[in-house]
C-alpha positions in Angstrom: 23.5 73.6 75.0 20.3 72.6 76.5 17.0 73.2 75.2 16.4 75.9 77.7 19.6 77.7 76.6 18.6 77.5 73.0 15.3 79.0 74.0 17.0 81.9 76.0 19.5 82.5 73.2 16.7 82.8 70.8 14.8 85.1 73.1 18.0 87.3 73.4 18.5 87.4 69.7 15.0 88.7 69.3 15.6 91.3 71.7 18.7 92.4 70.1 16.8 92.8 66.8 13.8 94.5 68.6 16.1 97.0 70.1 17.9 98.1 67.1 15.9 96.8 64.0 12.2 97.8 64.8 12.4 101.6 64.2 13.6 102.5 67.9 9.9 101.8 68.8 11.1 102.1 72.4 12.0 105.7 72.3 9.3 108.4 73.1 10.6 111.5 71.6 8.2 111.6 68.4 6.3 114.6 69.7 4.4 117.3 67.7 6.7 118.6 65.0 7.2 122.0 63.6 6.1 125.2 65.5 3.6 123.3 67.4 6.3 121.4 69.3 8.2 124.5 70.0 5.2 126.3 71.3 4.4 123.3 73.8 7.6 123.7 75.8 5.7 125.4 78.5 3.3 122.7 79.2 0.6 123.6 81.8 -1.6 121.5 84.0 -2.6 118.4 82.3 -6.1 118.1 80.7 -8.7 117.1 83.3 -6.7 118.6 86.1 -8.6 121.0 88.6 -6.9 124.1 86.8 -9.3 123.8 83.7 -11.5 126.9 83.1 -14.8 126.9 84.3 -17.9 129.4 84.4 -16.1 131.3 86.9 -13.3 132.1 84.3 -16.0 133.6 81.9 -15.5 130.5 79.5 -12.4 130.3 77.5 -9.2 131.8 78.7 -7.1 134.2 76.5 -4.3 132.7 74.6 -1.0 132.9 76.7 2.0 134.9 75.7 4.0 131.6 75.9 2.1 130.0 73.1 1.2 133.3 71.3 -1.5 132.9 68.8 0.1 135.7 66.7 2.5 133.1 65.3 1.8 130.2 62.9 -0.3 130.2 59.9 -2.1 133.4 58.7 -4.8 133.4 58.2 -5.5 130.5 60.3 -7.7 127.9 58.4 -11.2 127.1 59.3 -11.6 123.9 61.6 -14.7 121.6 62.2 -14.4 119.5 65.4 -16.2 116.3 65.2 -17.0 114.2 68.3 -18.8 111.1 68.1 -20.4 110.0 71.4 -22.5 107.2 72.7 -23.3 107.1 76.5 -20.6 109.4 77.5 -22.3 111.5 80.1 -19.9 110.3 82.9 -16.9 111.8 81.0 -18.3 114.4 78.8 -18.1 117.0 81.6 -14.4 116.6 81.7 -13.7 116.6 77.8 -16.1 118.8 76.2 -15.2 121.9 78.2 -11.7 121.6 76.9 -13.0 121.8 73.3 -15.5 124.5 73.9 -12.7 126.7 75.5 -10.0 126.3 72.8 -8.1 129.3 72.3 -7.8 128.8 68.5 -7.1 132.2 66.6 -9.3 131.2 63.5 -12.8 130.2 62.9 -13.6 126.7 64.5 -17.0 124.9 65.6 -17.9 121.7 67.3 -20.1 119.0 65.9 -21.1 116.4 68.6 -23.0 113.4 67.2 -25.0 111.6 69.7 -25.0 108.1 68.6 -28.1 106.8 70.2 -27.3 107.6 73.8 -29.6 106.5 76.6 -27.9 108.5 79.3 -28.5 112.1 78.3 -25.3 112.6 76.6 -27.0 115.1 74.0 -28.8 117.1 76.5 -25.6 117.3 78.8 -23.7 118.5 75.7 -26.0 121.4 75.3 -25.9 122.3 79.0 -22.1 122.5 78.8 -22.2 124.7 76.0 -24.3 127.2 77.6 -22.4 127.0 80.8 -18.8 127.4 79.2 -19.7 129.3 76.0 -16.6 129.3 73.8 -16.8 127.6 70.4 -20.3 127.2 68.7 -21.6 123.5 69.3 -24.2 121.6 67.3 -25.6 118.3 68.7 -27.0 116.1 65.9 -28.1 112.4 66.0 -27.6 110.0 62.9 -30.0 107.2 64.0 -29.0 103.7 64.1 -26.1 102.6 61.9 -26.9 101.2 58.4 -26.1 97.8 57.5 -22.2 97.2 57.1 -21.3 100.2 59.2 -19.8 100.3 62.7 -21.5 102.7 65.2 -18.5 105.1 65.6 -17.8 105.3 61.9 -21.7 105.9 61.0 -21.4 108.7 63.7 -18.4 110.1 62.1 -20.0 109.8 58.5 -23.0 112.0 59.7 -20.8 114.5 61.7 -18.1 115.0 59.0 -21.1 115.3 56.2 -22.6 118.3 58.3 -19.3 119.9 58.9 -18.3 119.8 55.4 -21.2 122.0 54.6 -19.4 124.8 56.6 -16.4 124.4 54.3 -13.6 123.7 56.9 -10.1 123.2 55.8 -9.5 120.9 58.5 -11.5 118.3 60.5 -10.5 117.2 64.0 -12.0 114.0 64.9 -11.7 113.4 68.6 -13.4 111.0 71.1 -15.8 112.2 73.7 -13.4 111.1 76.4 -10.5 113.1 75.2 -9.6 116.3 77.0 -7.5 119.0 75.2 -5.4 121.6 76.7 -6.6 125.2 75.6 -3.9 125.3 72.8 -4.1 121.8 71.6 -6.1 122.7 68.4 -3.8 125.6 67.4 -0.6 123.5 67.9 -2.3 120.7 65.8 -3.0 122.9 62.9 0.2 124.7 63.2 2.2 121.3 63.0 -0.1 120.5 59.8 0.3 123.5 58.0 4.1 124.1 58.7 5.0 120.5 57.8 2.3 120.0 55.2 0.8 116.9 56.6 -2.7 115.6 55.5 -3.1 113.6 58.8 -1.6 114.7 62.2 -2.7 112.4 64.9 -1.6 112.2 68.7 -1.9 109.2 70.9 -3.6 110.6 74.0 -2.0 109.9 77.4 -4.2 107.6 79.0 -5.2 107.7 82.7 -2.8 105.7 85.1 -4.4 106.2 88.6 -5.2 102.6 89.7 -3.0 99.6 90.1 -4.3 97.7 87.2 -4.0 100.9 85.1 -0.4 101.5 86.1 0.4 97.7 85.1 -1.4 97.8 81.8 -1.7 101.1 80.3 1.9 102.1 79.7 2.4 98.7 78.2 -0.7 99.1 75.9 1.0 102.0 74.3 4.5 100.3 74.2 3.0 97.3 72.6 1.3 99.6 70.0 4.6 101.4 69.1 6.3 98.1 69.0 3.7 97.0 66.4 3.6 100.4 64.5 7.0 102.1 65.3 6.2 105.9 65.1 9.5 106.5 63.3 8.6 104.3 60.5 5.1 106.0 60.2 6.7 109.5 60.2 9.4 108.8 57.8 9.6 110.4 54.2 9.5 106.7 53.1 7.2 105.4 55.5 7.3 101.5 56.4 4.2 101.5 58.7 0.9 103.5 58.8 -1.1 104.0 61.7 -3.0 106.9 63.7 -4.6 107.2 67.0 -8.2 107.6 66.9 -8.8 109.9 69.9 -7.0 112.7 68.3 -6.9 113.1 64.5 -6.5 116.2 62.4 -7.5 115.4 58.9 -7.4 118.0 55.8 -10.9 118.0 54.5 -10.1 117.7 50.9 -7.8 114.6 51.8 -10.8 113.1 53.5 -12.9 113.5 50.3 -10.3 112.1 48.0 -9.5 109.1 50.3 -13.5 108.5 50.6 -13.3 108.6 54.3 -15.1 107.3 56.3 -17.1 105.3 53.7 -14.1 103.2 52.4 -13.5 102.0 56.0 -17.1 101.8 57.2 -16.7 98.1 58.7 -13.3 98.6 60.5 -13.3 98.2 64.2 -9.8 99.4 64.2 -10.9 102.5 62.7 -7.7 104.7 63.4 -5.1 102.3 61.6 -7.7 101.9 58.8 -8.2 105.6 58.6 -4.4 106.3 58.4 -4.1 103.5 55.8 -6.9 105.2 53.6 -5.2 108.4 53.8 -1.8 107.2 52.7 -3.3 105.2 49.9 -4.8 108.2 48.5 -1.5 110.1 48.6 -1.5 111.9 51.9 1.2 112.3 54.4 0.5 110.8 57.9 2.2 111.8 61.3 1.6 110.1 64.6 3.2 110.8 67.9 2.7 110.8 71.6 0.6 113.8 73.1 1.8 116.2 75.5 -1.3 118.5 75.4 -4.1 115.7 75.0 -5.4 113.4 77.7 -7.9 110.5 78.0 -10.2 111.0 80.8 -11.9 107.6 80.7 -11.3 105.4 84.0 -10.4 101.8 83.7 -10.2 101.1 87.5 -10.7 97.3 87.2 -8.7 94.7 85.3 -12.1 93.8 83.6 -12.3 97.3 82.3 -9.1 97.1 80.7 -9.7 93.6 79.5 -12.6 94.6 77.5 -10.7 97.5 75.9 -8.0 95.2 74.7 -9.9 92.1 73.8 -12.7 93.8 71.7 -10.3 94.4 68.7 -7.2 92.1 69.3 -8.4 89.4 67.2 -9.7 91.7 64.6 -6.0 93.1 64.4 -4.9 89.4 63.6 -7.6 89.6 60.8 -9.5 86.8 62.5 -6.8 84.4 61.3 -6.1 81.3 63.4 -2.4 81.1 62.1 -1.7 84.7 62.9 -3.1 84.1 66.4 -0.8 80.8 67.1 2.1 83.0 65.9 1.3 85.8 67.9 1.0 83.4 71.1 4.3 81.8 70.3 5.8 85.1 69.8 4.8 86.6 72.7 5.9 83.6 74.8 9.3 83.5 73.1 10.0 87.3 73.4 8.3 88.2 76.8 8.0 84.8 78.9 10.9 83.0 78.1 13.4 85.5 79.6 12.3 85.2 83.3 11.5 81.6 82.9 14.9 80.6 81.4 16.7 82.7 83.9 15.0 80.8 86.7 15.4 77.5 85.2 18.9 78.0 84.4 19.7 79.1 88.1 17.7 76.2 89.4 19.2 73.7 87.1 22.9 74.8 87.1 22.6 76.0 83.4 24.8 79.0 83.2 24.2 79.6 79.5 20.3 79.6 79.8 20.7 81.9 83.0 22.9 84.5 81.3 21.0 84.7 78.2 17.5 84.8 79.7 18.8 87.4 82.3 20.2 89.6 79.4 17.0 89.2 77.4 15.2 90.3 80.4 17.3 93.3 81.1 17.0 94.6 77.6 13.2 94.1 77.9 13.0 96.1 80.9 15.4 98.7 79.6 13.2 99.3 76.5 10.2 99.8 78.8 11.8 102.5 80.9 11.2 105.4 78.6 7.6 104.5 78.4 7.1 104.5 82.2 8.9 107.8 82.4 6.5 109.2 79.8 3.7 108.1 82.1 5.3 109.3 85.3 5.4 105.8 86.8 8.0 104.1 89.0 11.0 102.5 87.0 10.3 99.5 89.3 7.6 98.6 87.2 10.1 97.8 84.1 10.9 94.2 85.4 7.0 93.3 85.7 6.6 93.7 81.7 6.6 89.8 81.4 3.6 89.7 83.7 1.7 92.2 81.7 2.5 90.5 78.4 1.1 87.2 79.8 -2.1 89.2 80.5 -2.2 90.7 77.0 -1.7 87.2 75.7 -4.8 85.9 77.6 -6.7 88.8 76.4 -5.8 88.1 72.8 -6.8 84.4 73.1 -10.1 85.5 74.8 -10.7 87.9 71.9 -10.5 85.1 69.6 -12.9 83.0 71.8 -15.4 85.8 72.0 -15.2 86.1 68.2 -16.1 82.4 67.3 -18.9 82.7 70.0 -20.3 85.5 67.9 -19.5 88.2 70.6 -16.6 89.7 69.0 -15.8 93.4 69.1 -18.8 94.2 71.5 -18.9 97.9 72.6 -21.6 99.7 74.5 -24.5 97.5 73.6 -23.5 96.8 69.9 -21.7 93.6 68.7 -20.1 93.2 65.4 -19.7 89.5 64.8 -17.0 89.7 62.1 -16.0 93.2 61.4 -13.3 94.1 58.9 -9.7 93.7 60.2 -7.2 96.6 60.3 -5.2 96.9 57.0 -1.8 95.8 56.4 1.0 98.0 58.3 2.1 99.1 54.9 
């Protein structure tokens, strides 16, 4: 066989293993477990849509009969919602009202940590609390991060410490760009209590409105699931550990036992680090795709998405040049080789290369279909995954370049030259 055919065969073998041996990562059926999942069957308008409750509704909407708050744990545990926010005025009016108007049957409150914002984030939060009513809101500011802390974790430390003075049983850690359906908190708590989880996390549905968002966002979640298969995370005997930082429900006693967030204070990939700390302390972790939680942050340009990925990609590789080289080679073999060997085989009269490359490309596209369906995108995008993978390859290399230039992990005016990498998957 020709060298091209051998490469095509190697790629096809890799896809055969990924299809069957990587925790069925391509499936999208890992949704909120227990009573929470059953209650979510009648999904209403997506968060951020025009149906969001406003002042004319008198604040929070009453619980629907469909998701009846009379079911679930009784009494409902007390929850503190901690929201770190730095210069989030652009999205806060879409996200914070969704928390203020939660129909949670138990006691709950919100602590918004204004992390040195210069755009009036804290003031806007107070105005929204007056306008919408609902859950009580406290706005605090921790000042600049202490040495050795990343900004978000410093804000979480301050907010969690304040929240714990109210003795909540659960902490909901959610980002300022995340909008929740009115029953989101109730379903999260019900799942945690019913299934006895210490950490329940949902990967918020990211926005897919522009051309670049449609091309890159579903693939972002697809690649994450390939790296951290949800089935492996949620198994009784887990083989991987991760969480999604935009929506994490955490037992307070578990956070104390795991020494969170102090033990992960330098982590840029804080969600994976958090889950790792919880599991290391003996806690049970669950991660799945969200049905009631959405990101409202827009990424209209390629540059916006590029920054989102590149700021932490090299940290995920532990700033290791050998891991970077292996990742580039792996992406090339798995995602770029199939279309290249197919075309080369057709052009050069090499039927083995063409057939193996075509089959590998077909398997790749087939595994991408469930994620495109989850995001409501046309299935015609499935064959474009190699193009997206090439962009991710460039983003990863750029992340390494920025790191060695001393500009790694830059976010909202702060740069962490050599932050701690995410912990091992296990």
